[in-house]
C-alpha positions in Angstrom: -0.1 0.0 -0.2 1.4 3.4 -0.8 2.3 5.8 1.5 -0.4 8.5 2.5 0.7 11.9 0.7 1.6 14.6 3.1 0.0 17.9 2.7 0.6 21.3 4.1 -2.2 24.2 3.6 -1.2 27.6 3.7 -4.3 29.9 4.1 -6.1 26.9 5.2 -9.5 28.8 6.4 -9.9 30.3 3.1 -12.0 28.9 0.0 -9.1 27.0 -1.4 -8.2 25.7 1.7 -11.4 24.6 2.8 -11.9 22.9 -0.6 -8.8 21.1 -0.2 -9.6 19.9 3.0 -13.2 18.7 1.8 -11.4 16.4 -0.7 -8.5 15.3 1.9 -11.5 14.4 4.5 -13.1 12.4 1.7 -10.1 10.3 1.2 -8.2 10.1 4.7 -6.3 7.0 3.8 -4.6 8.6 0.9 -3.8 11.9 2.6 -2.1 13.2 5.8 -2.3 16.8 6.7 1.1 18.1 8.4 0.6 21.7 8.9 -2.2 24.3 8.5 -1.9 28.2 8.6 -4.4 31.0 8.9 -4.1 34.5 9.5 -6.3 35.6 12.4 -9.2 33.0 12.2 -8.2 31.3 15.5 -11.6 29.3 16.0 -11.9 28.1 12.2 -8.1 27.0 12.2 -8.6 25.1 15.7 -11.7 23.3 14.4 -10.0 22.1 10.8 -6.9 21.1 12.7 -8.8 18.8 15.1 -10.9 17.7 12.2 -7.9 16.8 10.0 -5.7 15.6 12.5 -2.8 18.3 11.5 0.6 17.8 13.2 0.9 21.6 13.3 -1.5 24.7 13.1 0.2 28.5 12.9 -1.7 31.6 13.3 -0.2 34.6 11.4 -1.2 37.2 14.0 1.4 36.6 16.8 -0.9 38.2 19.4 -3.3 35.3 18.7 -0.6 32.9 19.8 -1.9 32.1 23.2 -5.5 31.9 22.3 -4.6 29.6 19.4 -2.8 27.2 21.9 -5.8 27.6 24.4 -8.2 26.2 21.7 -6.0 23.2 20.5 -5.0 22.2 24.3 -5.3 18.6 24.6 -5.2 17.9 21.0 -1.6 17.0 20.7 -1.5 19.5 17.9 1.5 21.8 17.7 1.1 25.6 17.5 3.0 28.6 16.3 2.5 32.2 15.5 3.8 34.9 13.3 4.8 35.3 9.8 8.3 33.4 10.3 6.3 30.4 11.8 4.1 30.4 8.7 7.3 30.3 6.5 8.6 27.4 8.9 5.6 25.5 8.2 6.1 25.9 4.4 9.3 24.7 4.7 8.6 21.4 6.4 9.2 18.1 5.0 6.0 17.4 3.0 4.9 16.1 -0.4 2.8 19.0 -1.4 2.2 22.7 -0.2 -1.0 24.0 -1.2 -0.2 27.7 -1.2 -3.5 29.6 -0.7 -2.8 32.7 1.1 -4.6 35.7 -0.8 -2.3 38.7 -1.9 1.1 39.6 -1.8 1.2 38.3 1.7 1.6 34.9 0.2 4.7 35.5 -1.3 7.2 34.8 1.4 5.8 31.5 2.2 5.4 30.2 -1.1 9.3 31.2 -1.6 10.1 29.2 1.7 8.2 26.1 0.4 10.1 26.4 -3.2 13.6 26.8 -1.3 12.9 23.8 0.7 12.3 21.8 -2.5 8.8 21.3 -1.7 6.3 20.6 -4.7 3.9 23.4 -4.7 0.2 23.9 -5.6 0.0 27.4 -6.4 -3.4 29.3 -5.7 -1.7 32.5 -4.9 -1.1 34.2 -8.3 0.2 37.5 -6.8 3.1 35.6 -5.9 4.3 35.1 -9.6 2.6 38.3 -10.5 5.0 40.1 -8.1 7.8 37.9 -8.1 7.8 35.6 -11.3 11.1 35.6 -12.4 12.7 35.1 -9.0 10.3 32.3 -7.9 10.7 30.7 -11.0 14.4 30.8 -10.9 14.5 29.3 -7.2 12.1 26.6 -8.6 14.5 25.6 -11.7 17.4 25.5 -9.3 15.7 23.3 -6.7 13.9 21.0 -9.3 10.7 22.3 -7.8 7.1 21.3 -9.8 4.9 24.3 -9.3 1.2 22.8 -9.8 -1.5 25.8 -10.8 -4.5 25.5 -8.7 -6.2 28.7 -10.6 -8.8 26.8 -12.9 -7.7 28.5 -15.7 -4.1 27.6 -15.4 -4.5 24.1 -14.4 -6.6 24.0 -17.4 -4.0 25.1 -19.5 -1.2 22.8 -17.6 -3.6 19.6 -18.6 -3.5 20.6 -22.1 0.1 21.6 -22.4 2.7 19.7 -24.2 5.2 19.9 -21.5 7.6 17.8 -23.6 7.3 19.6 -27.0 6.3 23.2 -25.9 7.8 24.7 -29.4 4.6 22.9 -30.9 2.2 25.5 -29.2 1.2 29.0 -30.8 -0.7 30.2 -28.0 -2.7 29.8 -24.7 -6.3 31.2 -24.1 -7.4 32.0 -20.7 -11.5 32.1 -20.5 -13.2 35.1 -18.5 -17.0 34.6 -17.0 -17.2 38.2 -17.7 -18.1 38.8 -13.8 -21.3 40.2 -12.7 -21.2 43.5 -14.9 -20.4 41.9 -18.2 -23.1 43.6 -20.0 -23.1 46.9 -17.7 -22.3 50.1 -19.1 -19.5 52.3 -17.3 -22.4 54.7 -16.0 -24.1 51.8 -14.7 -21.0 50.4 -12.9 -20.5 53.8 -11.2 -22.4 53.5 -8.1 -21.9 49.6 -7.7 -21.6 48.8 -4.3 -19.3 46.2 -2.6 -22.2 43.8 -1.7 -23.4 43.9 -5.2 -20.0 43.2 -6.6 -18.9 40.3 -4.6 -22.0 38.4 -6.1 -20.0 36.6 -8.9 -22.6 34.7 -11.1 -20.3 31.3 -11.7 -17.9 30.9 -8.5 -18.0 31.0 -4.8 -14.8 33.1 -3.7 -13.6 35.3 -1.0 -14.2 39.1 -1.2 -10.9 40.1 -2.7 -11.1 37.9 -5.6 -14.8 38.4 -6.2 -14.1 42.2 -6.7 -11.2 41.7 -8.7 -13.4 39.3 -11.0 -15.8 42.1 -11.2 -13.3 44.8 -12.3 -11.5 41.7 -14.5 -8.4 42.4 -12.8 -8.4 39.1 -11.8 -8.1 38.1 -15.3 -5.2 40.6 -15.9 -3.2 38.9 -13.0 -4.1 35.5 -14.3 -2.6 36.4 -17.7 0.5 37.8 -16.2 0.9 34.4 -14.3 0.3 32.5 -17.2 2.8 34.2 -19.0 5.3 33.1 -16.3 4.3 29.7 -15.6 4.1 28.7 -19.4 7.2 31.0 -20.5 5.2 32.3 -23.8 5.8 35.7 -25.2 2.9 38.1 -24.1 1.5 38.3 -27.5 0.9 34.6 -27.3 -1.3 34.9 -24.3 -4.9 35.7 -24.6 -8.2 36.2 -23.1 -11.7 35.3 -24.2 -15.2 35.8 -22.4 -17.0 32.4 -22.1 -20.0 33.4 -19.7 -20.7 29.9 -19.2 -17.4 29.3 -17.3 -17.4 25.4 -18.8 -14.3 25.9 -20.8 -11.6 26.7 -18.2 -9.1 27.5 -20.8 -7.4 26.4 -24.0 -4.0 25.9 -25.8 -3.6 26.4 -29.5 -1.1 24.3 -31.5 0.8 25.4 -34.5 -0.8 23.0 -36.5 -4.4 24.5 -35.8 -5.4 22.2 -33.1 -7.1 23.8 -29.9 -7.3 21.5 -26.9 -9.6 22.7 -23.9 -10.3 21.6 -20.5 -14.0 21.3 -19.6 -15.7 20.8 -16.4 -18.3 22.5 -13.9 -17.4 25.7 -11.9 -16.2 23.9 -9.0 -12.8 24.8 -7.7 -12.5 21.3 -6.2 -11.8 20.1 -9.7 -8.4 21.8 -10.5 -7.7 21.3 -6.5 -8.2 17.6 -7.0 -5.8 17.4 -9.9 -3.3 19.1 -7.8 -3.7 17.0 -4.9 -3.7 13.5 -6.7 -0.9 14.6 -9.5 0.2 12.7 -11.4 -2.7 10.5 -10.4 -6.4 11.2 -10.7 -8.8 11.1 -7.6 -12.6 10.7 -7.3 -14.6 14.0 -6.4 -18.2 14.6 -5.4 -18.1 17.4 -8.0 -21.0 17.8 -10.6 -20.5 15.9 -13.8 -20.5 17.9 -17.0 -23.7 17.6 -19.0 -23.1 19.4 -22.4 -26.9 18.7 -23.3 -28.1 20.6 -20.4 -25.5 23.3 -21.0 -26.7 23.3 -24.7 -24.6 26.6 -25.7 -21.5 28.0 -25.4 -20.8 31.4 -26.1 -17.5 33.7 -26.7 -17.1 37.2 -26.9 -13.9 39.5 -26.8 -12.9 41.3 -23.7 -14.1 44.9 -23.7 -10.9 46.9 -22.3 -12.7 50.3 -22.4 -15.4 49.4 -20.0 -12.9 47.1 -17.9 -9.6 49.0 -18.4 -7.8 46.7 -15.6 -7.4 44.3 -18.6 -5.7 47.1 -20.6 -3.5 48.0 -17.5 -2.5 44.4 -16.9 -1.3 43.8 -20.3 0.7 46.7 -20.2 2.3 45.7 -16.8 3.0 42.3 -18.6 4.5 43.4 -21.5 6.8 46.0 -19.7 7.8 43.4 -17.4 10.3 44.6 -14.5 8.7 46.2 -11.6 5.4 46.9 -13.4 3.4 43.6 -12.4 4.3 44.1 -8.6 3.2 47.8 -8.9 0.1 46.8 -10.5 -0.7 44.1 -7.8 0.2 46.2 -4.9 -1.8 49.1 -6.1 -4.9 47.0 -6.9 -4.7 45.4 -3.4 -5.2 48.7 -1.8 -7.5 49.9 -4.0 -9.9 47.0 -3.5 -9.7 47.3 0.2 -10.4 50.8 0.1 -13.5 49.8 -2.1 -14.6 47.1 0.3 -14.2 49.8 3.3 -16.7 52.3 1.4 -13.4 54.9 0.7 -13.5 54.8 -3.3 -16.1 54.0 -5.7 -16.2 50.8 -8.0 -14.5 52.5 -11.1 -11.8 54.3 -8.8 -10.3 51.1 -8.5 -8.6 50.8 -12.0 -8.1 54.6 -12.1 -6.0 54.5 -9.0 -4.2 51.5 -10.2 -3.3 53.4 -13.6 -2.4 56.5 -11.5 0.3 54.7 -9.3 1.5 53.0 -12.5 1.9 56.6 -14.1 3.8 57.9 -11.1 6.3 55.4 -9.8 8.9 53.5 -12.2 11.7 51.8 -10.2 14.2 49.6 -11.4 13.2 45.8 -11.8 13.5 43.8 -8.8 16.6 41.3 -8.5 15.7 39.8 -5.0 12.6 39.5 -2.9 13.5 42.4 -0.6 13.4 44.5 -3.9 9.9 43.1 -4.6 8.8 44.0 -0.9 10.4 47.6 -1.0 8.5 48.1 -4.2 5.3 46.5 -3.1 5.4 48.9 0.2 6.0 51.8 -1.9 3.3 51.4 -4.6 0.8 51.1 -1.5 1.7 54.3 -0.3 1.3 56.0 -3.6 -2.1 54.2 -3.9 -2.9 55.5 -0.4 -1.9 59.0 -1.5 -3.7 58.8 -4.7 -7.2 57.8 -2.9 -7.2 61.2 -1.1 -8.2 62.7 -4.4 -11.1 60.6 -5.0 -14.6 60.7 -3.4 -16.2 57.5 -2.2 
């Protein structure tokens, strides 16, 4: 009998972490949970640590260390707290690290997993957006496999001929178009956070839901795909596909196009990563094409959704630009969710920061963090000129 696969989950209380644990708990003989981390949700972390039999639970906020220890008293589960402890958990000897911390906050632990030589399931697109060249170089040096968890990148990974990449002419990421796909700019002007998080097809956290509504999420995914699959920017494309049945496509030189299809359920790509290079059973709804009946496609509208144009420009420029884009967007999204700025102000603030800050390309992670910090400060300064 094969040994159980050892799994560490960074950001275990989020949507990807919860979906990962749902699959593991259905197949406990084949998976062993080594470590779980969360930022501040002590109760949620303690509960899932007990349910999964984790060896270690780590809370990001160090002020919550004693609360976590008390919540897990008598369980035999070790506890730790702080950013360094999360990185230490990522570096533990394990078969797969699921990197699901949202935003640039996930960069250090994702890099720690790579530096330790662990296979990584990457659900944190911001890591590659902000530090793509550095992370991929570290992965190459240590022979680390990066398995993409985002449904679009996982779809490309499944269709991509990794042994003969010269036969590929382009990759095509699909986008649902978000909740405002058919709205005018004027209609979007007064969108509330409560309305913007209501994605038509996917269940996600607030930040990712807002990014999906502005289509910045697709722009970030475009940059991530360019790094993951090492293609020129012109060979990375986006098509709007409202049904979210085709998750992405790979076009070959001979005109063949391979697509991965499935129900819009994040447990499908997560299961692919968990079991890779094998397959596992899932409770996910099976795709019924007769019931779907039709598949629609349209070109993305970069005038109504300028975040796409900003992301492509940052991808083409490279250097520090993707990190600036990501940091400014994170600050703007947080401000929108907090009621400080309007929905259309998000992309406008990102554009302002990109237009006013042009540092040299990062050559180490410290450079990435410095660029990220400066871009956030500039984004906050820009917000003072925007009325909520």
